[in-house]
VMD Tcl script that draws the C-alpha trace (Angstrom):
set ca {
  {-13.72 -0.67 12.46}
  {-11.04 1.89 11.61}
  {-11.23 5.06 9.54}
  {-9.21 3.33 6.83}
  {-11.68 0.40 6.79}
  {-14.60 2.78 6.30}
  {-12.77 4.70 3.55}
  {-11.88 1.46 1.75}
  {-15.50 0.29 1.98}
  {-16.70 3.61 0.54}
  {-14.13 3.42 -2.24}
  {-15.35 -0.01 -3.28}
  {-19.01 1.04 -3.26}
  {-18.57 4.41 -4.94}
  {-16.12 3.10 -7.54}
  {-19.11 1.47 -9.21}
  {-20.06 5.05 -10.19}
  {-23.65 5.33 -9.03}
  {-25.81 7.43 -11.37}
  {-26.09 10.19 -8.74}
  {-22.45 11.07 -9.39}
  {-23.29 12.44 -12.85}
  {-24.46 15.69 -11.26}
  {-21.26 16.24 -9.26}
  {-17.99 17.69 -10.51}
  {-15.87 18.25 -7.42}
  {-12.79 17.46 -5.42}
  {-13.55 16.64 -1.80}
  {-10.89 16.66 0.87}
  {-11.53 14.82 4.13}
  {-9.25 15.95 6.96}
  {-9.50 13.54 9.86}
  {-7.99 14.47 13.23}
  {-7.29 12.35 16.28}
  {-5.46 9.06 16.75}
  {-6.27 7.94 13.19}
  {-5.47 11.31 11.61}
  {-5.21 11.27 7.82}
  {-6.20 13.26 4.75}
  {-8.09 11.70 1.86}
  {-9.31 13.19 -1.38}
  {-12.07 12.14 -3.72}
  {-12.10 13.60 -7.21}
  {-15.38 13.21 -9.12}
  {-15.24 14.19 -12.75}
  {-17.47 12.94 -15.58}
  {-18.76 10.02 -13.45}
  {-15.19 8.88 -12.83}
  {-13.69 8.69 -9.38}
  {-10.12 9.12 -8.29}
  {-9.16 8.47 -4.66}
  {-5.97 9.61 -3.01}
  {-4.41 9.69 0.40}
  {-2.82 13.06 0.96}
  {-3.47 16.21 -1.08}
  {-2.57 15.78 -4.75}
  {-5.60 17.81 -5.97}
  {-6.89 21.33 -5.29}
  {-10.11 20.73 -3.31}
  {-13.41 22.48 -3.96}
  {-14.82 21.31 -0.63}
  {-12.86 20.53 2.55}
  {-14.41 18.59 5.42}
  {-12.81 18.61 8.88}
  {-13.84 15.93 11.37}
  {-12.38 13.89 14.23}
  {-11.81 10.18 13.74}
  {-14.34 9.43 16.50}
  {-17.09 11.49 14.91}
  {-16.29 10.12 11.44}
  {-16.73 6.57 12.71}
  {-19.95 7.51 14.52}
  {-21.38 9.01 11.34}
  {-20.30 5.95 9.33}
  {-21.99 3.61 11.80}
  {-25.18 5.67 11.97}
  {-24.69 6.71 15.61}
  {-24.32 10.39 14.67}
  {-26.41 12.30 12.17}
  {-24.14 14.31 9.81}
  {-26.44 17.35 9.94}
  {-26.42 17.33 13.74}
  {-22.63 17.01 13.70}
  {-22.41 20.01 11.39}
  {-24.82 22.13 13.40}
  {-23.02 21.36 16.67}
  {-19.58 22.16 15.24}
  {-18.30 18.59 15.26}
  {-17.88 18.82 11.48}
  {-16.60 21.90 9.71}
  {-16.88 22.50 5.97}
  {-14.95 24.96 3.83}
  {-15.83 25.59 0.21}
  {-18.93 24.51 -1.67}
  {-21.41 23.43 0.99}
  {-23.92 22.12 -1.59}
  {-21.31 19.64 -2.85}
  {-20.84 18.31 0.67}
  {-24.60 17.79 1.03}
  {-24.77 15.98 -2.32}
  {-21.88 13.70 -1.37}
  {-23.42 13.03 2.05}
  {-26.66 11.87 0.42}
  {-24.78 9.52 -1.92}
  {-22.67 8.07 0.90}
  {-25.76 7.54 3.05}
  {-27.43 5.63 0.22}
  {-24.45 3.42 -0.61}
  {-22.86 2.87 2.81}
}
mol new
graphics top color blue
foreach p $ca { graphics top sphere $p radius 0.5 }
foreach p [lrange $ca 0 end-1] q [lrange $ca 1 end] { graphics top cylinder $p $q radius 0.2 }
display resetview
């Protein structure tokens, strides 16, 4: 599975606007490094989602991660909290938003 496959799967699942999204108003930026390097943004506003490749929005939370670690987290091989504590994931901005998004992704992916 590729990073793009995982992102597309998440888009399909989160586009159904789970009720947990009502508490989040944020723009997340996911900066992926490595062979599958890319930047994706997720804008959550009033239970509506907007996805973009690139950086059309001003992010409130930026997540930096390698493609390998992203895929390991997506497959359940790597715990996101362990990745954060060991420096494999770096977050800039509102940390609480990243935790809220992580919980939603874990539930729906």
